[in-house]
C-alpha positions as CSV (number, residue, x, y, z in Angstrom):
1,X,-147.9,-57.2,3.9
2,X,-146.5,-60.5,4.3
3,X,-143.1,-61.1,5.7
4,X,-141.0,-64.0,3.9
5,X,-139.8,-66.8,6.3
6,X,-136.1,-65.7,4.4
7,X,-136.7,-61.8,6.2
8,X,-137.5,-63.5,9.2
9,X,-134.4,-65.8,9.8
10,X,-131.8,-62.7,8.8
11,X,-133.6,-60.1,11.1
12,X,-134.3,-62.8,14.1
13,X,-131.5,-61.9,16.7
14,X,-132.5,-62.4,20.3
15,X,-133.0,-59.9,23.2
16,X,-131.2,-60.8,26.4
17,X,-132.3,-59.3,29.7
18,X,-130.0,-56.8,30.6
19,X,-131.6,-55.0,27.8
20,X,-135.3,-55.5,29.3
21,X,-135.1,-54.7,32.8
22,X,-134.2,-51.5,32.0
23,X,-137.8,-51.0,30.4
24,X,-139.2,-52.4,33.7
25,X,-139.6,-49.5,36.4
26,X,-141.3,-47.4,33.0
27,X,-144.0,-49.5,32.4
28,X,-144.4,-49.9,36.2
29,X,-144.8,-46.5,37.3
30,X,-147.2,-46.0,33.4
31,X,-149.5,-49.3,34.8
32,X,-149.9,-51.3,37.9
33,X,-150.6,-54.0,35.8
34,X,-150.4,-53.8,32.3
35,X,-151.7,-55.4,29.0
36,X,-148.6,-56.2,26.8
37,X,-147.7,-57.1,23.2
38,X,-144.8,-58.6,22.1
39,X,-145.6,-58.1,18.0
40,X,-142.2,-59.9,17.1
41,X,-141.9,-62.6,19.8
42,X,-142.6,-66.3,20.5
43,X,-143.0,-68.0,24.0
44,X,-139.3,-68.3,23.7
45,X,-138.5,-64.4,23.7
46,X,-137.4,-63.3,26.9
47,X,-139.6,-60.2,26.7
48,X,-142.2,-62.2,27.2
49,X,-141.3,-64.7,30.1
50,X,-140.1,-61.7,31.9
51,X,-143.1,-59.8,32.1
52,X,-145.5,-63.2,32.5
53,X,-143.4,-63.8,35.5
54,X,-144.1,-60.1,36.8
55,X,-147.2,-61.2,36.7
56,X,-148.7,-59.1,33.1
57,X,-150.7,-60.2,30.7
58,X,-148.7,-60.6,27.7
59,X,-150.2,-61.2,24.0
60,X,-147.1,-62.8,21.8
61,X,-147.1,-63.2,17.9
62,X,-144.7,-64.2,15.3
63,X,-145.0,-64.8,11.6
64,X,-143.0,-68.4,11.5
65,X,-146.4,-68.6,13.7
66,X,-148.7,-66.9,10.9
67,X,-149.7,-64.3,12.4
68,X,-148.8,-61.2,10.8
69,X,-148.3,-58.3,13.1
70,X,-149.0,-55.4,9.3
71,X,-152.3,-57.9,9.4
72,X,-153.0,-57.9,13.0
73,X,-155.5,-54.4,13.7
74,X,-156.9,-55.5,17.5
75,X,-155.1,-53.0,19.3
76,X,-157.4,-51.7,21.6
77,X,-157.1,-53.6,25.2
78,X,-153.4,-53.3,24.5
79,X,-151.5,-50.7,27.1
80,X,-148.1,-50.8,25.5
81,X,-146.5,-52.5,22.5
82,X,-143.0,-53.7,23.0
83,X,-140.6,-56.0,20.8
84,X,-136.8,-56.1,19.3
85,X,-138.7,-55.9,15.5
86,X,-136.9,-57.3,12.0
87,X,-134.1,-54.6,11.3
88,X,-135.2,-54.8,7.6
89,X,-139.0,-53.7,8.4
90,X,-137.9,-50.3,10.4
91,X,-139.6,-48.1,8.3
92,X,-143.3,-50.0,7.7
93,X,-142.7,-50.8,11.8
94,X,-142.8,-47.5,12.9
95,X,-145.4,-46.0,10.2
96,X,-147.8,-49.5,11.7
97,X,-146.8,-48.0,15.7
98,X,-147.3,-45.0,14.9
99,X,-150.0,-45.4,13.0
100,X,-151.8,-47.5,15.9
101,X,-151.9,-44.6,18.9
102,X,-150.7,-47.2,21.4
103,X,-148.0,-46.3,23.5
104,X,-144.5,-48.9,22.5
105,X,-141.0,-49.5,23.2
106,X,-139.2,-51.3,20.0
107,X,-135.4,-52.0,20.6
108,X,-133.8,-50.6,17.7
109,X,-129.9,-50.4,15.9
110,X,-129.5,-46.3,16.1
111,X,-127.1,-46.5,13.3
112,X,-129.2,-44.6,10.0
113,X,-132.4,-44.4,12.4
114,X,-133.2,-41.0,10.9
115,X,-131.0,-40.8,8.1
116,X,-133.5,-41.6,5.2
117,X,-136.3,-38.8,4.2
118,X,-139.3,-41.6,5.0
119,X,-138.0,-42.2,8.2
120,X,-136.6,-38.3,9.1
121,X,-140.2,-37.4,8.0
122,X,-142.1,-39.9,10.1
123,X,-139.7,-39.2,13.0
124,X,-140.0,-35.1,13.2
125,X,-144.2,-35.9,12.3
126,X,-144.6,-38.3,15.7
127,X,-143.5,-37.2,19.0
128,X,-141.1,-40.3,20.3
129,X,-138.2,-40.7,23.0
130,X,-135.7,-42.5,23.3
131,X,-133.0,-44.6,25.8
132,X,-129.6,-45.0,25.3
133,X,-127.5,-47.3,27.1
134,X,-123.9,-46.7,28.4
135,X,-122.9,-49.8,26.4
136,X,-123.9,-52.0,23.6
137,X,-126.3,-54.6,22.8
138,X,-125.1,-58.0,22.2
139,X,-127.3,-60.3,20.4
140,X,-128.8,-63.9,20.7
141,X,-128.9,-66.1,17.7
142,X,-129.8,-69.3,20.0
143,X,-131.9,-68.9,23.3
144,X,-130.1,-72.1,23.9
145,X,-126.5,-70.2,23.9
146,X,-125.4,-70.0,27.3
147,X,-124.6,-66.0,26.2
148,X,-125.2,-63.5,23.8
149,X,-123.1,-64.2,20.5
150,X,-123.7,-61.4,18.4
151,X,-122.0,-58.0,19.3
152,X,-122.9,-55.8,16.1
153,X,-120.8,-52.6,15.3
154,X,-123.7,-50.7,15.8
155,X,-125.3,-49.4,19.5
156,X,-128.9,-49.8,19.9
157,X,-131.6,-47.8,21.4
158,X,-135.3,-48.2,22.7
159,X,-137.7,-45.5,20.5
160,X,-140.3,-45.0,22.6
161,X,-144.1,-43.3,22.5
162,X,-145.9,-42.7,25.6
163,X,-143.6,-44.5,28.2
164,X,-140.4,-42.4,29.3
165,X,-140.7,-39.4,31.3
166,X,-138.9,-37.3,29.4
167,X,-137.8,-37.1,25.7
168,X,-134.6,-38.7,26.1
169,X,-132.7,-41.2,29.0
170,X,-129.3,-42.4,29.7
171,X,-129.6,-45.4,30.8
172,X,-126.5,-47.6,32.3
173,X,-127.2,-51.8,31.9
174,X,-125.0,-54.7,33.6
175,X,-124.2,-56.9,31.1
176,X,-123.1,-59.5,34.2
């Protein structure tokens, strides 16, 4: 399956630091020096920059660089997959993630996540965890913006597999 760049443009929203920070303790608790794949991220991604600043090995790929998540099969040396995937491809992304059998954490909008029959069955048939936040995440449209500019009318959650210590975590975030 090949993404087209029009879809990428419409789905390209960047994650602020305060939405990445809650993952760090959980990753550190599981791996001393993880290798992380950020499959929907460029070198400018705050996921990539944050993980590398911690000394972790990061493999980042992005469709704009000719690297299609759905065509990339090499995950044997990856400890965890972390990203904010394209919203319009959430069915395909989660199908692929569950099939890969590699721990993951994906930041997604919670509205409608279980409401299609396909996703309902996908999540029913696979183990996963959820990290709920006490505030909505505001996203960047451009990393040059001094603060996030997109305030969606829905909450975001991390849907994870093989990362969190329990099925559901309620997380307080500091947006300052």
